MARMARBA-918874 format. One record per atom (N, C-alpha, C, O): y, x, z. Coordinates in steps of 0.1 Angstrom, whole numbers, plus 5000, padded with zeros to 4 digits. Layout:
N
YXZ;...
This chain:
403
050894682605;051994612598;053394682601;053594712613;054194692591;055494752593;056594652590;056594582580;057594652599;058794562597;059694612586;059994722586;059994522576;060894562565;062094472565;063094512558;062194362572;063394282573;063294202585;062194162590;064494162591;064494082603;065794002604;066794042598;065793892611;066893812613;066793732626;065693682629;067793712634;067793622645;069093542645;070093582640;068893412650;070093322649;069893202659;068793182663;070993142662;070993012670;070293032683;069592942687;070393142690;069893162703;071093212712;072093262707;070893202725;071993242734;072393392731;071493482732;073693412728;074193542726;074093592712;074693702709;073393522703;073293562689;073493432680;072593342680;074593432674;074893322664;073993342652;073193252648;074193452645;073393482633;073593632630;074693672626;072493702631;072593852629;072593882614;072993992610;072193782606;072093812591;070793892590;070293952599;070293892577;069093972574;069494122575;070494162570;068694202582;068894342582;067594422579;066494372582;067794532573;066594612568;066494742577;067394832576;065494752585;065294872594;064794982586;064294972575;064895102592;064195222586;062695212587;062195142595;061995282579;060595282579;059995332593;058995282598;060695422599;060295482612;061395452623;060995402634;062595482620;063595472631;064895402625;065295422614;065495332634;066795262631;067695262644;067195262655;068995282642;069895272653;070895162650;071495162639;071095072660;072094972658;073295002668;072995012680;074395022663;075595062671;076494952674;076994882664;076694922686;077594812691;078594872700;078294902712;079794902696;080794972705;080994902718;081294962728;080894762718;081194692730;079894682738;079994652750;078794702732;077494692740;076994562744;076094552753;077594452739;077294322744;076194252736;075594152741;075994292723;075094212714;073694262714;072794192710;073394382719;072094442717;071094372726;069994332720;071294342738;070294282747;069894142742;068694122741;070894052739;070393922734;069693932720;068793852718;070194022712;069494042699;068094082701;067194032694;067794182709;066494232711;065594132718;064394122716;066194052728;065393952734;064993842724;063793792725;065793812715;065493712704;064393772695;063393702692;064493892691;063493952682;062193972689;061093952683;062194002702;060994022710;060193892710;058893892710;060793772709;060193642710;059193622698;058393522699;059293702688;058393672676;056993692680;056093612677;056693802687;055293832692;055393912705;055194032706;055793832716;056193892728;054993932737;053893892734;055194022747;054094062756;053793952766;052793962773;054693862768;054493752778;053993622771;053993612759;053693522779;053293392775;054693322772;055393292781;054893292759;056193242755;056493102760;057693072763;055493022762;055692882766;055892882782;056392782787;055492992788;055793002802;057193062805;057793012814;057593152797;058893222799;059993142793;061193142798;059793082781;060793002774;062093072772;063093032777;062093172763;063293252761;064393182753;065593232753;064093072747;065093002739;065692872746;066292792740;065392872759;065792752767;067292712766;067692602766;068092822765;069592802765;070192812751;071292852749;069392772741;069892782727;071092682725;071092572732;071992702715;073092612712;072492482708;071492472701;073192372711;072792242707;073292202693;072892102687;074292272688;074892252675;074892382668;075292482673;074392372655;074392492646;075692482638;075792392629;076592582640;077892582633;077892682621;077592802623;078092632609;078292712597;079592682591;079792572585;080492772592;081892752587;082492632595;082492642607;082992542587;083692422594;082692312596;083092202601;081392332593;080392222595;079492252607;079092362609;079192142614;078292152626;077092062624;077291952619;075992102628;074792022627;073992032639;073792132645;073491912644;072691912656;071391992654;070691982644;071092072664;069892162664;068692082668;068592022678;067692082659;066392012662;065392132664;064992192654;064992152677;064092272680;062892282671;062492402668;062192172668;060992182661;061192222646;060292242638;062492222641;062792252627;063592372626;063592432615;064192422637;065092542636;064392672639;063892682650;064292762629;063692892632;064792982638;065893002633;064393052649;065293132656;065193282653;066193352652;063993322650;063793462646;062793472635;061793402635;063093552625;062293572613;062093722611;062993802612;060893762607;060593902603;059693902591;058793822590;059994002582;059094022570;058394152572;059094252575;057094152571;056294272573;055594312560;055394232552;055394442559;054494492548;053094502555;052994562565;052094452548;050694462553;050094592549;050294642538;049294652558;048594772555;047394742546;046994622546;046994832538;045894802528;044694742534;044094652528;044294782546;043094722552;043194572554;042294492552;044394532558;044694392561;044694312547;044094202546;045294372537;045294312524;043894282519;043594182513;042994382520;041694372516;040894262523;040194182518;041194252537;040494142545;040994012541;040293912540;042293992538;042893862534;042393822520;042093712518;042193922511;041693892498;040293842498;039793762489;039493872509;038193812510;038193672514;037293592511;039293622520;039493482523;039993402511;039593292508;040893472503;041393412491;041893522482;042793602486;041393532470;041693652461;043093652457;043593762454;043893542458;045293552454;046093632464;047193672461;045593642476;046293722487;046293872484;046993942491;045493912474;045594052470;046794082463;047094202461;047593982458;048694002450;049994032458;050994062451;049994022471;051194052478;050794132491;049694112497;051694222495;051494282508;052694252518;052794312528;053494142514;054594102522;054293972529;053893872523;054493972542;054193852550;055393822559;055893912566;055793692559;056993652566;056493572578;055693482577;057093602590;056693532602;057893482609;058893552610;057893362614;058993302621;058693232634;057493192635;059593222643;059393152656;060493052657;061693082656;060092922658;061092812659;061592802674;060992862683;062592722676;063192702689;062192632698;062392632710;061292552693;060292492701;059092582704;058092532710;059192712700;058192812703;056992812694;056092892695;056992722684;055892722674;056192842664;057292882662;055092892659;055293012650;054692972636;053592912635;055293022626;054793002612;054593132605;055293232608;053793132595;053493252587;053393212573;052593122569;054093282564;053993252550;053693392543;053993492548;053093382531;052793492522;053893492511;053793402503;054693592511;055893592502;055393592488;054493662483;056093502480;055893472466;054493412463;054093412451;053793362473;052493302470;052493162477;052693162489;052193062470;052192922476;050892912484;049792942480;051092862496;049992842505;049292712504;048292692511;049692632495;048992502492;049292462477;050392492472;048392392471;048592342458;049292202458;049592152469;049592152446;050192022445;049191932438;048291972431;049491802439;048591702432;048591722417;047591702411;049791772412;049891792397;048891902393;048491902381;048491992402;047592092398;046092042396;045392102388;045791932402;044391882401;044291742395;043191682394;045491682392;045491542388;044591512376;043791422376;044691602366;043891582354;042391602356;041591522351;042091692365;040691712368;040091602376;038991552373;040891542386;040391432393;040191302384;039291232386;041191292375;041091172366;039791182357;039191082354;039491312353;038291332345;037091292353;036191232348;036991342365;035891312374;035791162377;034691112379;036891102378;036990962382;036290872372;035690772375;036290912359;035590842348;034090832350;033490742344;033590922359;032190922361;031790802371;030590772373;032790752378;032490652388;032490512381;033490472375;031390442381;031190322373;031390192381;031990102376;030790182393;030790052400;032190022406;032890112409;032489892407;033689852413;033789892427;034889932432;032689882434;032689922449;033090072450;033890112459;032490152441;032790302442;034190332437;034790432442;034690252428;036090272423;037090252435;038190322434;036790172444;037690152456;037890292463;038890312470;036890372463;036990502469;038090592463;038590692468;038390552450;039290632442;040790582444;041690652439;040990472451;042290412451;043390492457;044590472454;042990592466;043990672472;044790762462;045890802465;044190772450;044890862440;045990782433;046890842427;045990652434;046890572425;048390592428;049190592419;048690612440;050190622444;050690762446;051790782451;049790862443;050191002445;051291052435;051191012423;052191132440;053191192431;052791332428;052091402436;053191382417;052791522412;053191632422;052591732423;054291602430;054791702439;054091702453;054391792461;053291602455;052591592468;051791712471;050991752462;051891772483;051191892486;049791862490;049491762497;048791942486;047391932489;047091992503;046492102504;047591932513;047291982527;047291862536;047591752533;046791882548;046791772558;045791662554;044691692550;046291542556;045491422553;045091412538;043991372535;046091452530;045791442515;044691542511;043791502504;044791662516;043691752513;042291702518;041291722512;042391642530;041091592536;040591482528;039291472525;041391392523;040991282515;040391332502;039291282497;041091422495;040591482483;039191552485;038291542477;039091632496;037891702499;036691612501;035591632496;036991502509;035891402512;035491332499;034291312497;036391302490;036091232478;035191322469;034191282463;035591452468;034791542460;033391562465;032391572458;033291572479;031991592485;031091462482;029891472479;031791342483;031091222480;030591222466;029391182463;031491252457;031091252442;029891352440;028991312432;029991472446;028891562444;027591512449;026491542443;027591442460;026391392466;025891262458;024691232458;026791192451;026491072445;025891092430;024991032426;026591192423;026291212409;025591352409;026291452410;024391352406;023591482407;023491552394;022991662393;023891482383;023591542369;024991572362;025191532351;025891642369;027091682363;026791782352;025991872354;027491772341;027391872330;028092002334;028792002345;027892102326;028492232330;029992222330;030692282339;030592142320;031992132320;032492052332;033492092339;031791942336;032191862348;031991952360;032791932370;030992032361;030792112373;031892212374;032392242385;032392262363;033492362363;034792292368;035592352376;034992172363;036192092367;036092062382;037092082390;034892022387;034692002401;034992122410;035692112420;034492232406;034692362413;036192402414;036692442424;036892382402;038292412402;039092322411;039992372418;038792192411;039492102420;039192132435;040092132443;037992162438;037592192452;038292322456;038792332468;038392422447;039092542451;040592522454;041092572464;041192432446;042592402448;042792322461;043692352469;041892232463;042092142475;041892222488;042492192498;040992322488;040692402500;041692512502;041492592511;042692532493;043592642494;044292642507;044392752513;044792532511;045592522524;044692572536;045192642545;043392522535;042492562546;042292712547;042192772557;042092772535;041892912534;043092992539;042993092546;044292942536;045493002540;045692992555;046193082562;045192882561;045292862575;044392972582;044893032592;043292992577;042393102582;043093242580;042893322589;043793252569;044393382567;045593402577;045793512581;046293292580;047393302590;046793342603;047393432610;045693282607;045093322620;044693472620;044693532630;044193512608;043893652607;045093742609;044993852616;046193712603;047393792604;047893802618;048393902622;047793692626;048193692639;047593802648;048193862657;046293832644;045593942651;046094082648;045894172655;046794092636;047294222632;048794242636;049294352635;049494132640;050894152644;051094252655;050394242665;051994352654;052194442665;052994362676;053894282672;052694392688;053594332699;054994382698;055194502695;055894292700;057394332699;057894352713;057994252721;058194472716;058594502730;060094542731;060494642725;060894462738;062294492741;062294562755;061894512765;062894682754;062894772766;064294812769;064994862761;064694792782;066094822786;065994942796;064994972802;067195002798;067295112807;066895082821;066295162828;067094952825;066694912839;065194922841;064694922852;064394922830;062994932831;062395062835;061295072841;063195172832;062595302835;063495392844;063295512845;064495332850;065395402859;064595442872;063695372876;064995542878;064395582891;063295692889;062995722878;062695732900;061695842900;060295792899;059395862893;060095672904;058695622904;058795462905;059795412910;057695402902;057595252902;056295202907;055295282908;056195072910;054995002911;054994892901;056094862896;053894842897;053794742887;053594602893;052794522888;054394572903;054194442910;055194342904;054894222905;056294382898;057294282894;057494292879;057894402874;057294182872;057594182858;059094202855;059494272845;059994152864;061394172862;061794322864;062694362858;060994392872;061394532875;061094622863;061994702860;059994602857;059694702846;059394632833;058894692824;059594502832;059594432819;058294432811;057294392816;058394482799;057294472789;055994532794;054994472792;056094652800;054894712805;054094632815;052894622814;054794562824;054194482834;053494362827;052394322831;054194302817;053594192810;052294232802;051394152802;052294342796;051094392790;049994422799;048794392796;050394482811;049294502821;048694372826;047494362828;049594272828;049094142832;048094082822;046994032825;048494102809;047594052798;046294132798;045194072796;046294262800;045094342800;044194292811;042994292808;044694262822;043794222833;043294082831;042094052834;044093992825;043493862821;042393872811;041393812812;042593952801;041593972790;040294032796;039193992792;040494122805;039294182811;038494082820;037294082819;039294012828;038593912836;037893802828;036793752832;038493762817;037893662809;036693712801;035793642798;036693842799;035593902791;034293922800;033193922794;034493922813;033293932822;032794072824;033294162818;031994082834;031494212838;030794292828;030694412828;030194222818;029394292807;030294372799;029794462792;031594352799;032494432790;033094552797;033894632792;032794572810;033394682818;033094822812;033994902810;031794842809;031394972803;032094992790;032695102787;032094892781;032794902768;034294932770;034795012763;034894862779;036294882782;036595022787;037595082782;035795072795;035895212800;035895312789;036695402787;034895302780;034695392769;035895382759;036395482754;036295252756;037395232747;038695292753;039495352746;038995272766;040195322772;040195482772;041195532769;039095542774;038995692774;039395742760;040095832758;038795672750;039095722736;040495692732;041195782726;041095582736;042395542733;043395642739;044395682733;043195672752;043995762760;043995902753;045095962752;042795952750;042696082744;043496092730;044196182727;043395982723;044095972710;045595982711;046296052704;046095902721;047495892723;048096022729;049096072725;047296082738;047796212744;047796322734;048496422736;047096312723;046996422713;048196412703;048496502696;048996302703;050096282694;051296372698;051496392710;051996412689;053096512691;054096472702;054396552710;054496342702;055596302711;055096302725;055896302734;053796292728;053296282741;052496402745;051996412757;052196492736;051396612739;051896692750;051096742759;053196712751;053696802761;054196732774;054796792783;053896602774;054396522786;053496542798;052296502798;053996612808;053296642820;053396522830;054296442830;052396522839;052296412849;052596272843;053296192848;051896252832;051996122825;051396012834;050396042841;051795892832;051195782840;049695762836;049295802825;048895712845;047495692843;047195542843;047495472853;046495492833;045895362832;044495372836;043695432829;044095312848;042795332853;042095202854;042695102859;040795192850;039995072852;039195082865;038395172866;039595002875;038895002888;038194862890;038794762890;036894872891;036094752892;036294662880;035894682869;037094562882;037394462871;038894452869;039294342864;039694552872;041094552870;041594682865;041194792868;042694672856;043394782852;044594802862;045194712866;044794932866;045894972874;046595082868;046095162861;047995092870;048795202865;049195292877;049695232887;049095422876;049495512886;050595602880;050495662869;051795602887;052995672881;053195802889;052795812901;053695902882;054096022889;055596032890;056295942885;056096132897;057496152898;058096202884;057396262876;059396172882;060096222870;061296302874;061996262883;061496412867;062596502871;063896472863;064896542865;063896372854;065096342846;064896202841;063896142840;066096142836;066096012830;065296012817;064595912815;065396122810;064696132797;063196132800;062396062792;062696202810;061296202813;060796072817;059696032814;061595992825;061295862829;061095772817;060095692816;061995782807;061895702795;060595742787;059895652783;060295862786;059095912779;057895852785;056895812778;057795862798;056595812805;056495662804;055395602802;057595582804;057595442803;057095402789;056195312787;057595472778;057095442765;055695482762;054995422755;055195582769;053795622768;052895512773;051995472766;053195462785;052395362791;052495232783;051495152782;053695202777;053795082769;052895092756;052294992753;052895212750;052095222738;050595222742;049795162734;050195272753;048795272757;048395132760;047295092756;049195052767;048894922771;048794832758;047994742757;049694862749;049694782736;048394812728;047894712723;047894932728;046594962722;045494892729;044494842722;045594882742;044494812750;044494662747;043394602745;045694602747;045694452746;045694402732;045194292729;046294482722;046394432708;045694522698;045494472687;045194632702;044494722693;045494792683;044994852674;046794782686;047694852677;048994882685;049194822696;049794982680;050995022687;052094922685;051994842676;053094922694;054094812693;055194842683;055394962679;055994742680;057394762675;058294772687;058394682694;058894892688;059794912700;061194882698;061794932688;061794802706;063194762706;063794822718;063694772729;064494942717;064895012728;066395002730;067195052723;066794932741;068194902744;068695022753;068395032765;069595102747;070095222754;071595202757;072395302759;072095072757;073495052760;073895092774;075095112776;072995112783;073295152796;072795292799;072695342810;072395362788;071895502789;072995592795;074095602789;072695662806;073695742812;072995882815;073195942826;072195932806;071596062808;072596172807;073696152802;072196282811;073096402810;073396432795;072596392787;074496492793;074896522779;073896602771;073596572760;073296702778;072296782771;070996702767;070296732758;070796582774;069696502772;069796422759;068796372753;070996392755;071296302743;070596352731;069896282724;070896482728;070296542716;068696542717;068096512707;068196582728;066796582730;066196442729;065096422724;066996342734;066496202733;066296162719;065296102715;067296182711;067296132697;066196202689;065396142681;065996332691;064996402684;063596352689;062696342680;063396322701;062096272706;061796142701;060696112696;062896052700;062595912695;062295922680;061495842675;062896012673;062596022659;061196072657;060596042647;060696152666;059296192665;058396082668;057396062662;058796002678;057995882682;057895782670;056895712669;058995772662;058995682651;057895712640;057595632632;057395832640;056295872631;054995802635;054095782627;054995762648;053795702653;053895552654;052895472651;055095492658;055295352658;056795322656;057595412659;057095212649;058495192645;059395162657;058995092666;060595232656;061495222668;062895172663;063395232653;063395072669;064795032667;065595052680;065194992690;066595132679;067395162691;068695092690;069395102680;069195032701;070494972702;071295062712;070795092722;072595082708;073395172717;074795142716;075295082706;075595172726;077095162726;077595302725;078895322727;076795402723;077195542723;077395592708;076395592701;078595622705;078795672691;078095812689;077695842678;077995882700;077296012699;075895992695;075396072687;075195902701;073795872698;073695822683;072795872675;074595732679;074595672666;074795782655;074295772644;075595882659;075995982649;074996092648;075196182639;073996092657;072996202656;072296202642;071996092637;071996312637;071296322624;069896282626;069296292636;069296232615;067896202615;067496062615;066296022613;068395962619;068095822619;067895782604;068695822595;066895702602;066595652588;067495542584;067795522572;067995462593;068895352591;069895342602;069495352614;071195322599;072295312609;072995182606;073595162595;072995092615;073694962614;074694952625;074595002636;075794872622;076894852632;076994702633;076994632624;077194662646;077494522649;078894492645;079894552650;079094392636;080394352631;080594202632;079694132637;081694152628;081994012629;080993922621;080793812625;080493982610;079593902602;078093932604;077293902596;077794002615;076494032618;076294182618;077194262621;075094222614;074794372613;075194422600;074794372589;075994522600;076594572587;076094722585;076294802594;075594742573;075094872570;076194962566;077194922559;076095092570;077095192565;078495182571;079395232566;078595112582;079995092588;080295192598;081495202602;079395282602;079695382612;080395502605;079995562596;081595522610;082495632604;081995762608;081595792620;081895862599;081495992602;082796082603;083796062597;082596182611;083696282613;083896362600;084796452599;
């Protein structure tokens, strides 16, 4: 899945970013003051983070009042969405969703949001995920005429007070489904026309349930969203003992070990084979092919461990960190991450800046990269597919002045 739109709002440090459109591979967000990138990336990461969101609680300090112009409104966490992203689905996912409901073949755009209470919602753009009573009212009334006895008519009474706009989901969908199943078991000699009406009503009533299964399917395809700052890869070598020390990679390693332990000893051989293949595939890609002394992810007994080598430059440290992040993402999620790279504290040598941007643009061919920077030099480098600037009204396209 590829990110095609995103928005964050009503969280600490971000009032409202507005909708912004990233590049297909690479995007740079330029903030001259360097203050907005970290909170923006932290909010975006919360959509599908590497950590347990209810344990870390990244929205704990959200504003209590949502201010729009001169109007303020109390924030209700279970109703207020903090981060939203629109993805385009890859063809394989579209085909799999269409097997659950053929109408899902009509769109490849999926919107995902995370509310302030940490619940997550998924919708399929331009496709309704549930029908209305008006869609089936005529069919139900036709089938209701088949019910003769007064006692059985009482089973139909739930229909009497329904409005045409009532959604066929939750308790209403369950009531309709139960009634249709009862009717089918009670009346065995439905005509061809009545059977067609019955099947159409059942299809409509079950729509919400099929879409619930489709949403669960989409969650397995979501790329992990990794916010990475310069403090995560500074220095010559690391250990993976502290999540605060190296951030996203440590969270992914923790998840990999939990998944392995829950899988049991029977999965050890399978995990070893999968890790070997995944590592070989990643090492063959252009951006990592020439990376020497790369970190090693090793499966020892029933645990994954990471072994780091020395780095001779800040750029090399960054490359190694992103390598192990991509590798761990493939191990834990089966897909590469959406990388949110905060370079507002990047202090590499001048000669490294050009090499950095060229390397990141190569990395973007493998996984989507959004870079945040306070360096005009980085933002002005050629090759970025999208350049956004932090302004008073949020992220503004085309605001970066060229020489």
